[in-house]
N, C-alpha and C positions, 0 to 999 in steps of 0.2 A: 642375378641380383641377390646379394646376401640377405640374411634374415633381418639385420638391422635396418637396411634400406626398405625392405618390404613393410616394416612396421610404420614407415613414414609415408607410404603411398596412399593415394585416394582410393577408397573402397566404394565402388559404384553401388548405389542404394537399390535394394530390392523391396518391393511391396507385396503384400498378400491381403486377402479379404478378411483374415482373422487377426490382423495385427493390432496390438494394443498401443495406447499412446506411449507407454514406456518403451516398447519395442521400436516404435517409430523414432523416438528420440535417440535410442541406442544406435539405430542405423545411421543417424546423423553424425556420429562421433568422428568418422573418417571421411566426412564430406568437407566441403569448403564453405567460405563465406558465412552467411547468417545461420545456416544449419549447424555448423560446427560451434558457433558461439552459443546457440541455444542449448546444445548438448553440454557444453562446458558449464552453462548456468545451472543446469540440473545437477551436475556433479558437485558444484560448489554449494548449492542450496541443500543437497542431501547431507553434505558434511556439516553444514550449519545446523540443520535440524536434528541431526543424530549426535552431535558433539555437545560439549559443555560450553555453550555460547549463550550470552544474552542476546536475544534476537530482536533487532530493531526492524520495523517495517514502515516505509514512508509511502504515502498515497497521494498523488497529485492527479490532475486531469478529471474529466467527468466519468470516473470509473463506476460510481454507484448508479447513475442513471443509465449507463450503458450495459448494466447487468452483472457487474463483478462483485456486488455487495455480499452475496452468500459465500463466495470464495474467501473473502477477507474475514467475515465473522466465523466461518468454519475453521480457518487456520487458527483463529483466536481460541475457539473452543477446544481445539486439539492441542493447545499449548505450544503452537508453533510461532506465536508472536508474543513477545514479552513487553514491547513498547510500540505503540502506534503513533505516528506523527502524520497528520493529514491536513487537508485544506478545509476551510469552512464550508465550501460548496459541497464537498462529498458528504459532510455531516448534515447539511440542509436536505439533501436528497435522500439520505438515510432516514431522516424523520418523515419525509414525504412517503417513502416506501413503507413506512410502518402503518399507514392508513390508506394508501392508494398505490397506483402503479403508473409508471411512465408509459407513454404510448408510442408505438412505432409509427414513423411518418416517412418523409422523404427529404433528402438534402437538396432537392431541386424544387423547393416549394415557392409559392408566391407569399413572401413574408408579410407584405401589406395585408393580404387576405387573411393570413393567420392571425395577425394582430386584431383585425376587425372581428374575427371569430373568437377572440379571447384566448389565443394559444401562443405560447412561447416555444421557441425551437432551440434545441441543442443538436446541431448537425441533422441527424435523421430521427430525432426523438422529440416528442411534444409533451408539454405540460399545460394544463388549463388554468385560467384565472381562478376557477373554483378550487383547484388544488392548493393554490397559493393562499387563498382566503382561509381555507381549512388549516393550512400550515401556520398562518398568523394566529388563528384561534388557539391552536395547540400550544404554540410558543407562549402566548400570553397567559395560558392556564398553567403551564408547566415550568417556565423559566424560574430557576431557584432564586429566592430573595436572599440577600446577605447583608447584614448590618455591620459586619466586620470584613475586611478584605480577605478574599480567597483567591487561590491560583486559578488560572484558566483550566488546568487539569481537574481541579476539584469541582469547578463549575460544570464541566462536561460530565463528570461522574454523577453529580446530582441530577443533571438532565437525563442521563441514561437510566437512572433509577426510576424515572417516571414514564418510561416507554415500555409498553407491554409486549411488543413484537419480539419473540425470541431470536429472530433472524437479524434484528437490528445490530449494527456495529456498536452503537453506543450502549445498548442494553447488554450485549454480550460482554463488552468491556466492563460494565458494572458487575455483572454476574461472576465474571472470571477475575475480577480485581486487576485488570490490565490498564495501566495509565494511558490516556489518550491526550496528546498534545496538539493544539491547533494554534501555532504562533501567529497566524494572520486571521484570527477569529473575527475581528471587526470588519474584515473584508468579506462579509457574507450576510445572508439574510438572518442568520442567528444573531450576529452582531447588531444588525439594524433593529431587530425585534427587541433585543436586550436594551438597546438605547431607548427605544420607545417606551418600554415598560419602566425603565429607569426614570422617566419623567414624573411618575407617581409613586414608584416603589424604590427602595434602596437596593441596588445591585452593585456591589463593590468587587471588582475583579482586578487583581494585581498581575498584570501581564508579565512583569519581570520575574515573578515568583516561579514561573515555569522553568526559567533558565536554571535556577538552583536545583529544582527537582530533577530535571533530566541530567544535569551535570553530576548530581549525586549518584544516579543510576549508572552513569558511565564510569565513575570512580570505583563503584562497588563491583562492577563486572570483572570477572576473572579473564574472560575473553569475550570479544564482541563481534557480531556479524550484522550486516545490514542488507536489506532487500529494498531496492529503490524503484518505485514506479514513477516514471516521468522525472521531474526535478523540482525546480522552483523552491519556494520557502520550506516545505517539509524536508527536502534534501539538504539544504544549507543548514537549517536549524539542527538537524541530527548530526551532520558531520562536524559542524563547528563546536558542538557540545563535547565531542570526544577530543577536539583539538586542545582544549584547556586541561586535559588530564595527561599523565605520563604515558598513556597507552594510545593505540590506534586501532581502527577496525582491521581484523585479521582475515575476514571473509566479506566479500561485497559482490552483489549482483545488481545491475541496473538495466531496466527495460525502458527504452525511450525512443521517440521518433526524431529527436533533435540531433543534429551533428555538431561537432565542436568548432567549426570554422568561424562562426559568428561571435564566439567568445562568451556565450550565455551559459549560465550554470546548468540548465536542463540538458545541454548537449556536452557539457564538460566531461571528459573521460575520467575514469577512476584512476588511471595512471597520473593524471594531473593532480588528483587529490593526494597522491603519494608525495608530491612536491611540497604540499602544505603540512604534511604530517598527519593528515586525517585518516588515510589508509596506509597500513604498514608496507614497507618496501618489499617484503617477502610474502605479502598477503596473496590469497587466491581471489582473483577478481575478474569480472568480465562484464562488458556492456553489450546488450543485445539490442540491435536497432530494428524497430518495427512497432506496429500498433499493439499496445499492451493488452487490448481486449482479445488479441490472438495469442500473444506470447505468454501472458500470465496463466491462462488456463492450461496451456501445454506444459509449462515449467512446473506448475504446482501439481498437476495431475501425475506427471511422470515421477516427480520426486516422492509424492505420497505413495505411489505404487512401489517404488524401490524400498521405502521405509517399511511398508507392509510385508514385502518379500523378505526383508531382513528379519522382521519380527516372526514371521512364519517359520523361517529357517532355524531360529533360535529355539522356538517352541518344539520343533521336531527333534532337535539335538543330534548328536553324532549317531551314525548307524553302527 
């Protein structure tokens, strides 16, 4: 077998007890299936974070209650996220985590018994009615009033300014001046609480103003990359915003459990996005199929390790 053919062969993976996450992912490069995709995701994400790209990050699913909150706020603090687009639910649970914690439970619960005990379930995680009562109190105390219309992004910035927890996604966004867009904010308990407060206080939010703000960011970006968790509204809002500019995303990573056969956006491939002009035809992109509570920590950890390795190499300089 010649050298060219050998480069295209599967390399059986070896493990050892001292292996780092980055070494594990590197060992996946010459494997097949999901292992290879995950390794490609790290390569693309490393290019995105180390290059001159405006970095978009979309967050769907119950990622905050599942324990991924500090990963997202950490990436923000390290300047690895320039724009965050997320669901209202993740922001609700971000606020809850600022004063309390989600509880580990079981997915095989007696849900009627949970309800009678004042507990709500997210798969194998529980929240109590007392936590939601506290959330409602916090919202009524901190939701920003506005006598003139403000954008949803500005509304969330003001909310973040009133959260004291430094690990909070909203607080980190405020501290680091990172725009947070939540295009479906009314579809959340933040939206519900804002409506309730609006019965006695003026809260004027112009939802369409967010479109101009994110489109302006897309126009001003020299090059753009996007890291997509799940799909849904955050994915579509971000990709469609680039669609109305002369550019497309040049790097894209998607972590999802959904497959494309049903035609839903959360399972739509990034190749399909090329047909719309949202992702560039020659872009580097990959979709990794699997639970993002597994794949996100692996991809982020391995990528950060590679960036740190590059930084250490530069500091040492040539021998």
